[in-house]
C-alpha positions as CSV (number, residue, x, y, z in Angstrom):
1,M,126.6,220.8,219.5
2,K,125.2,222.4,222.6
3,T,121.5,221.8,223.4
4,S,120.7,225.5,223.2
5,V,122.1,225.7,219.7
6,K,120.3,222.6,218.6
7,T,117.0,223.9,219.9
8,E,117.6,227.3,218.2
9,L,118.4,225.7,214.8
10,A,115.4,223.3,215.1
11,N,113.2,226.4,215.7
12,H,114.8,228.0,212.6
13,L,113.9,224.9,210.6
14,L,110.3,225.1,211.9
15,N,110.0,228.7,210.9
16,L,111.2,227.9,207.4
17,I,108.7,225.0,207.2
18,N,105.9,227.3,208.3
19,D,107.0,230.0,205.8
20,G,106.9,227.4,203.0
21,V,110.6,227.7,202.3
22,L,111.3,224.0,203.1
23,T,109.0,221.6,201.2
24,N,108.7,218.0,200.2
25,D,109.7,219.1,196.7
26,N,113.1,220.6,197.7
27,K,114.2,218.0,200.3
28,D,117.7,217.7,198.7
29,D,118.2,221.4,199.3
30,W,116.9,221.8,202.9
31,H,120.4,222.4,204.3
32,F,121.2,224.9,201.6
33,H,117.9,226.9,202.1
34,A,118.2,226.8,205.9
35,F,121.8,227.4,206.5
36,N,123.6,228.5,203.3
37,E,121.4,230.6,201.1
38,D,121.8,233.6,203.3
39,Y,123.7,234.6,206.5
40,Y,122.2,233.2,209.6
41,L,123.3,236.3,211.6
42,I,124.5,239.6,210.4
43,G,126.8,242.0,212.4
44,Y,129.9,241.4,214.5
45,Y,128.1,242.4,217.7
46,N,125.1,240.2,217.1
47,C,127.4,237.3,216.3
48,S,129.6,237.9,219.4
49,E,126.5,238.0,221.5
50,W,125.3,234.7,219.9
51,L,128.5,233.0,220.9
52,K,128.1,234.3,224.5
53,K,124.4,233.3,224.6
54,H,125.3,229.7,223.8
55,D,128.5,229.8,225.9
56,I,130.8,229.0,223.0
57,D,134.3,230.1,223.3
58,T,135.6,232.1,220.2
59,Y,138.6,229.9,219.8
60,E,136.6,226.7,220.2
61,A,134.3,228.0,217.4
62,I,137.2,228.8,215.2
63,A,138.7,225.3,215.8
64,I,135.5,223.6,214.9
65,C,135.3,225.6,211.6
66,Q,138.9,224.9,210.8
67,D,138.6,221.2,211.6
68,Y,135.6,221.0,209.3
69,E,137.4,222.7,206.4
70,L,140.5,220.5,206.9
71,E,138.3,217.4,206.9
72,M,136.2,218.4,203.9
73,F,138.8,220.2,201.7
74,G,142.2,219.2,203.0
75,E,143.1,222.7,203.8
76,F,141.9,225.9,205.5
77,Q,140.1,228.1,202.9
78,T,138.6,230.8,205.2
79,R,140.0,233.4,207.5
80,Y,138.0,233.3,210.8
81,D,139.1,236.8,211.8
82,N,135.7,238.1,212.8
83,P,132.6,236.7,214.7
84,E,130.3,237.0,211.7
85,T,132.3,234.7,209.5
86,T,132.9,232.3,212.4
87,V,129.2,232.1,213.6
88,N,127.8,231.7,210.1
89,M,130.2,228.9,209.3
90,L,129.5,227.3,212.7
91,V,125.8,227.4,212.0
92,Y,126.4,225.9,208.6
93,I,128.3,223.0,210.2
94,Y,125.8,222.5,213.0
95,G,122.9,222.8,210.5
96,E,124.4,220.0,208.5
97,E,124.7,217.8,211.6
98,L,121.1,218.5,212.5
99,I,119.8,217.7,209.0
100,N,122.0,214.5,208.9
101,E,120.6,213.5,212.2
102,F,117.1,213.6,210.8
103,E,116.1,210.2,209.3
104,G,112.7,210.9,207.8
105,E,111.6,211.8,204.3
106,T,108.8,214.3,204.5
107,I,108.2,217.8,205.8
108,K,105.8,216.5,208.4
109,E,108.5,214.1,209.7
110,L,111.0,217.0,209.7
111,K,108.5,219.2,211.6
112,D,107.9,216.4,214.2
113,F,111.6,215.9,214.5
114,C,112.2,219.6,215.2
115,I,109.4,219.8,217.7
116,S,110.8,216.8,219.6
117,I,114.1,218.7,220.1
């Protein structure tokens, strides 16, 4: 994951902590609330620009998403035929990596972790 993406997603987590969406009581659902409950970005143009902003090649992003699906489900289940689908799945995957990298137990520790990125 590129540093710019990691920083952006850490800031997204911080915003959700500050808004009270992520709490100590819903620790098992942090990834869901942060990266799966709603689209991270909406609109083909916005998603295309997001890929450019982070210098991510479209085909590289599609390959990451397809590799993830193959590893998790044994087959491709999604058509990555537009930037919105691709970016939102990529953010889902990178969000999972970021949450898995975190080794703490509390919101305070998650906040400190995100600030350190």
